N, C-alpha and C positions, 0 to 999 in steps of 0.2 A: 504491499500500499504506499509505504513511503517513499519506493521509487516514482510512481505512476506520479505522486503529489508533485514529486521533481522535475517529473518529463513535462506535468504539466503547466509547471511555472517558468522552465525552459522553453516550451513552445510559447508560453505569453511573450516572451521575450524576444523571442524570436520573430513575431508576428508582430509585436510593436516597431522592432528596428526594420522589418523590412518595409512595415507599410510607409513609414515614417520618412524612407529613403528610395522608393519604388525601385528595389532589389529585390521581392518576397524572402521569404524564410526559410525555406530551402539548402540559399546559402548558408546558413549558421545551424540547422537542424544537423543537417550530414557528422558537420565536426561534435557537435553538442555529442551527439548518440554516440559516437564513435568514441571521441577522445573522453568524454565526461559520464559516457556509461558502458562504456566497456562494450559495445553493440557492434558486432562484425560488418565492416563497414558496405559490403552489398545490402546487407537485410538494412543498414542507415540510409540508404541510397533509396530501397524501395520502400520504407516510411514516409520519405522527402517527398516522395511523389504522390502519395495518399495526402501530403498536407498540402501540396500543390493543385491537389483536383478538388479539394476543401475549400480552399480560401480562393479559386477561379468559379469556384459553383457559387461561392455568397455574394459575389462582388459581378457576377454575372447580369442579373437582372438591373443592378444599378446602372451600369454602363449602357445594357439598351432603352433603360427608360429613359435616362436622359438623352439616349442619340450620339452621343460621345468617339464611339466607337465603328470603325466601319465593318459592320459584320459581310458586308459582300468579299471584300479582300480578304477580310481575315477567311474566311472560309476557305476560298480561293487557298492560298498558300497552306491553311491548314493539310489540305491534301498532300501536301508533297512534307510539310514537314511531323506529320503522323507516321508517314513515311520512312521519313531520318529516325524517327524515336521507335520504330516494330524494327530496323537494322539494328538501331544502339543497344535496346533492350535484347537482344538475341547476340551481338558483341560484348555486354557486359560480363556474361557468364565462363565467354572466354578468355576475359584477361585476367593476371593474378593481380590480388587484392592490393600491392603494392604499386602496380602499375596506376591505380586505379584514386592511390593516395596519392599519386605523384602531379596524375592530371587535376587531381581538387587542387591541390596545395597551386599549380602554377594557374589555377580557373582565379584563384583568392589572391595573390600576388599584384594581378592582372586587374583585377575588380579595385584591390585599394590603390595601385600607383592610377588608375585612372580616375578617381573622387580627391585626390591630392593636386591630380593636375589641373592644371587653368583652364577653364572651360569658355571657349568662345561659342557664341550664335551662330547657328546653321540657317541659314537661309531655305526657304523653301521652296525647288524652282518654279517658275509661271504658279507661284502661290495663290494672283487674284485671276485663275484664269478659273470662270463657269462653265457651268452647262444650263446655263437658263436657258428657256427656249427653244432646246434640241432633244427631240423626241427618242425615245429607248431606240424606238427602230431605227433611226437613223448615225447613236452612237456608235463609235468601235469597240471595240472588247476593253482597251483600256479607257475609256468614256467613261464606260461603265461600272468598272473600280473605283475611280474617282470619288472626290466629295466638294460638296462644296467649299471652294473658294482654294482648290489644291488639286492638282495632279500627280497621277501617278504612272513615275515612272519606272526604268530599266527592271521590267517585270522580268527577267530571264536570271538577272543577276539577283534578286529576291527569292528565285525558286533557287535556288543556287543555296543562298543563304539559310532559307526556312529548311532544308534537308542538313546542314550543319546543324542550325537550331535543336532540330530535333534528335540531332544522333547525340551531343550534348549535355542534353535533357534527360535521352535514356542511360546515359553511362554515368552521369552526375547528380542528377533528381535535383536541379535547378529548376526546373520549369520550362526552360529556352528565351526565359523575355529578355535576359544578359544580352544575346546575340539578336534575340529579333526582333528587339524594339532600336536598337543599330542600323540594323539594314530599315525598317521600314520610314525611319525618321531620315535618315545618312544618305541609304541610296538611292530609297524610291519615292523622297521627298515629302514622307506624309509629318503633318507638322505634331509635332513631337509630344500635343495634348490626346491625340488621334491615336499614335502609334503605343504610347502606355495603352490606353485605353482596352486596343484592341487587341494588344497582346494578354492582356489578362485576363482578356475575355475566351479566348481559345485555348492558355497552354490548361486546359483541366483537361481539353481533351489529348494535346500532345503528352500528357503523363499520362492520363489515363490508356493511351495503346501503346504503352511500354510497361505500366502498372501491371496489366495480368502475367502479361511474362514472368515477371516477378513473382506474382501470386502462385501462379503454378511449380515456379522451379522453387517454392519455399524459401524464396525469397525477401518475406515482407512477415514480422512478426507482430500481431494483432495486439498485445499486451504494451508495443509498442506506439506501435502506430496510434491505439485508441485515446491515449490521455497527450501524445503530442497534438496530434492537429484538432484537438478542441482547441487546444493550450496556442495554437497558433490563429484561429477561428479568435478568437477573445481577443487576441493581442493584434491581431489587422485591424478588430472594430475599434478597439482603442486609438489604437495608433490614428488611423485612417480622423479621430475626432479631436484629439489633441494638436494632429501637426501645425496647425499655426500658432499655436503658445509656444511652439519649439524651439531652437536657435539651432539649425542647422548647420550652419557653421560648423559649431564646437559635437554635433552629435556626430557629421562625417571625420572629426580628427580623434573621435573616442571610436568610432567604429572600424577606422582605417588602421588603427593601434590593433583591435582585437582579432581583426581581418592577418595583419601581420605576422602574430604571436600563433594563431590559428594555422595560418600557412608554414611556417618554422615545426610547429608542431607534428602536421599530417608530411614534412618531411623526411623525420624523422621515424614517423612510422613507416612511410614510401623504402628508406634505408636498413630498415628492420631495426632501428633504435630501439628499444622497449625504454 
């Protein structure tokens, strides 16, 4: 019972951090369960995928109600992301856990560096282009994928990036949003707010695609998944309500320190150092 309560509390913390910084709770769930509760890495990834499904399902209704997400574009790319997640789920059980630990530590370092690097605004190409007055019958396929105030570009590059996001999601249990949001925003010219909402809307489908492989292969511990998923859900709900009151600059510094320390510990695990 005590362990379950600690997992619940840890899930709440991961959910709050993920919600405030837009990174999702999966980035912290895997090292939390692996380093804190000594859960096998592959099982921790499976639990993280369950958490991604829960948080995505909880936020999907909000994004659809507010009409922020581009559902047509998201579901088009999700066909390829789900394919990548399926391949990644099959590959995950062929890799040694130390290799997975090394990949995850590299991901943590990349995110930490990205958070402390100076940010520059990225303009969306053809941001003022609109489809007003143009019927769907006369619109091109790219026009159909676009939204009010922006046009979608580089669909092929977006497809390649979506497949990569699916593979990374299945291998590391992160939902794929860390890759998909930059692909949508920087590569395809989708506004950041729309890209974030669209990614959050469909990452549950991505996680579900690979989660059933983990379930069949015995890679999901229900006793760890239950309290952790509930905690992440509660934490994400809290984070969304207190976001306007938190100094995100100080939070980014704290989060970066946590990521670098966790990456160091994961590298030790990858090297076989206990």
